[in-house]
C-alpha positions as CSV (number, residue, x, y, z in Angstrom):
1,M,145.2,54.7,116.0
2,D,141.8,56.2,115.5
3,T,140.1,53.8,117.8
4,A,141.6,55.7,120.8
5,R,139.4,58.7,119.9
6,P,135.9,58.7,121.3
7,G,133.5,57.0,118.9
8,G,136.3,55.7,116.7
9,R,135.4,52.0,117.3
10,E,131.7,52.7,116.7
11,R,132.4,54.6,113.5
12,R,134.5,51.8,112.1
13,L,131.9,49.2,113.0
14,A,129.2,51.3,111.4
15,T,131.2,51.6,108.3
16,V,131.5,47.8,108.0
17,R,127.8,47.4,108.7
18,V,126.9,49.9,105.9
19,L,129.3,48.1,103.4
20,L,127.9,44.7,104.4
21,R,124.3,45.8,103.9
22,R,125.3,47.4,100.5
23,A,127.1,44.2,99.4
24,R,124.1,42.1,100.3
25,S,121.3,44.2,98.8
26,D,122.9,45.8,95.7
27,A,122.1,44.4,92.3
28,P,125.1,43.1,90.3
29,S,126.9,46.2,88.9
30,P,130.5,47.3,88.3
31,L,130.3,49.1,91.7
32,R,129.7,45.8,93.5
33,R,133.2,44.6,93.1
34,T,134.5,47.8,94.6
35,V,132.1,47.5,97.5
36,C,133.2,43.9,98.2
37,A,136.9,45.0,98.1
38,A,136.2,47.8,100.5
39,L,134.3,45.4,102.8
40,A,137.3,43.0,102.8
41,R,139.7,45.8,103.6
42,A,137.5,47.2,106.3
43,S,137.1,43.7,107.9
44,D,140.9,43.2,107.8
45,A,141.5,46.6,109.4
46,L,139.1,45.7,112.3
47,V,141.0,42.4,112.8
48,R,144.3,44.2,112.7
49,E,143.2,46.8,115.2
50,E,141.8,44.1,117.5
51,I,138.3,45.4,117.3
52,F,137.2,42.1,115.7
53,E,138.6,38.7,116.3
54,V,139.3,36.5,113.3
55,S,136.4,34.4,114.3
56,D,134.1,37.4,114.2
57,V,134.6,38.0,110.4
58,H,131.5,36.3,108.9
59,V,132.3,33.0,107.2
60,G,129.4,33.7,104.8
61,I,131.2,36.7,103.4
62,S,134.2,34.5,102.5
63,L,132.0,31.8,101.0
64,A,130.0,34.3,99.0
65,L,133.1,35.8,97.5
66,I,134.5,32.3,96.7
67,V,131.2,31.4,95.0
68,A,131.1,34.7,93.1
69,I,134.7,34.2,91.8
70,L,133.9,30.6,90.8
71,I,130.8,31.7,88.9
72,I,132.8,34.4,87.1
73,C,135.6,31.9,86.2
74,A,133.0,29.3,85.0
75,G,131.4,32.0,82.8
76,V,134.7,32.9,81.3
77,V,135.5,29.3,80.5
78,W,132.0,28.8,79.0
79,W,132.5,31.9,76.8
80,I,135.9,30.7,75.6
81,F,134.5,27.3,74.6
82,K,131.4,28.9,73.1
83,T,133.3,31.4,70.9
84,G,136.4,29.3,70.4
85,Y,138.5,32.3,71.5
86,R,142.2,31.6,71.0
87,I,141.7,27.9,70.8
88,K,143.9,26.3,68.2
89,P,142.2,24.0,65.7
């Protein structure tokens, strides 16, 4: 694994910090979804390589993603009811 190399652990932690900062500060855009997915994969990799413990992965990230998905789903349901999209009379 890359963590055996000098600086491998620090480089991976720095990557997660950059992604986390970007996910928090960016305005909503099509790129935000990609950043959140990359952050989830990077956090998973840190847990798998035993750099992080499962308890180190921030609970707030999980809650924020759940709330974001809930808001998106509620918006889609609202749009379906507003426009009547594919609702049989």
